[in-house]
C-alpha positions as CSV (number, residue, x, y, z in Angstrom):
1,M,-53.1,66.1,-109.0
2,Q,-54.6,62.7,-109.8
3,M,-58.0,64.2,-110.5
4,V,-56.4,66.6,-113.0
5,L,-54.5,63.8,-114.6
6,G,-57.5,61.6,-114.8
7,Y,-59.6,64.3,-116.3
8,W,-56.9,65.2,-118.8
9,L,-56.1,61.6,-119.9
10,F,-59.5,60.0,-119.6
11,N,-62.0,62.9,-119.5
12,D,-63.4,61.5,-116.3
13,L,-64.2,63.2,-113.0
14,P,-64.9,61.6,-109.6
15,D,-68.5,60.7,-108.8
16,T,-70.5,61.8,-105.8
17,W,-69.2,59.0,-103.5
18,A,-65.6,59.9,-104.3
19,W,-66.2,63.6,-103.5
20,L,-67.8,62.6,-100.2
21,G,-64.8,60.4,-99.4
22,I,-62.4,63.2,-100.3
23,A,-64.3,65.7,-98.1
24,L,-64.3,63.2,-95.2
25,I,-60.6,62.7,-95.4
26,I,-60.0,66.5,-95.4
27,I,-62.4,67.0,-92.5
28,V,-60.8,64.3,-90.4
29,G,-57.3,65.6,-91.2
30,I,-58.3,69.1,-90.1
31,F,-59.9,67.7,-86.9
32,L,-56.8,65.7,-86.0
33,S,-54.5,68.6,-86.6
34,I,-56.6,70.8,-84.3
35,V,-56.7,68.0,-81.6
36,G,-53.0,67.3,-82.0
37,R,-52.1,70.9,-81.2
38,G,-54.1,70.7,-78.0
39,T,-56.2,73.7,-78.9
40,F,-59.5,71.8,-79.2
41,P,-61.8,73.0,-76.4
42,S,-62.2,70.2,-73.8
43,G,-62.4,69.8,-70.1
44,N,-59.9,66.9,-70.0
45,Q,-56.7,67.3,-68.1
46,P,-53.6,65.2,-68.9
47,I,-52.8,62.4,-66.6
48,A,-49.8,63.1,-64.4
49,G,-46.8,60.9,-65.2
50,A,-48.4,59.5,-68.4
51,H,-45.8,60.9,-70.7
52,R,-42.4,59.9,-69.6
């Protein structure tokens, strides 16, 4: 929404570094949502008694 507002008010779009930062934030968010669900393929087993 802020990009649309910035373009509309100031006729300005984000530069390359901003787009890379936006992509990085989106990729990390997707990665953390996958890991958080526990569906990420890994051989790690939870530690017994760690979550009380």
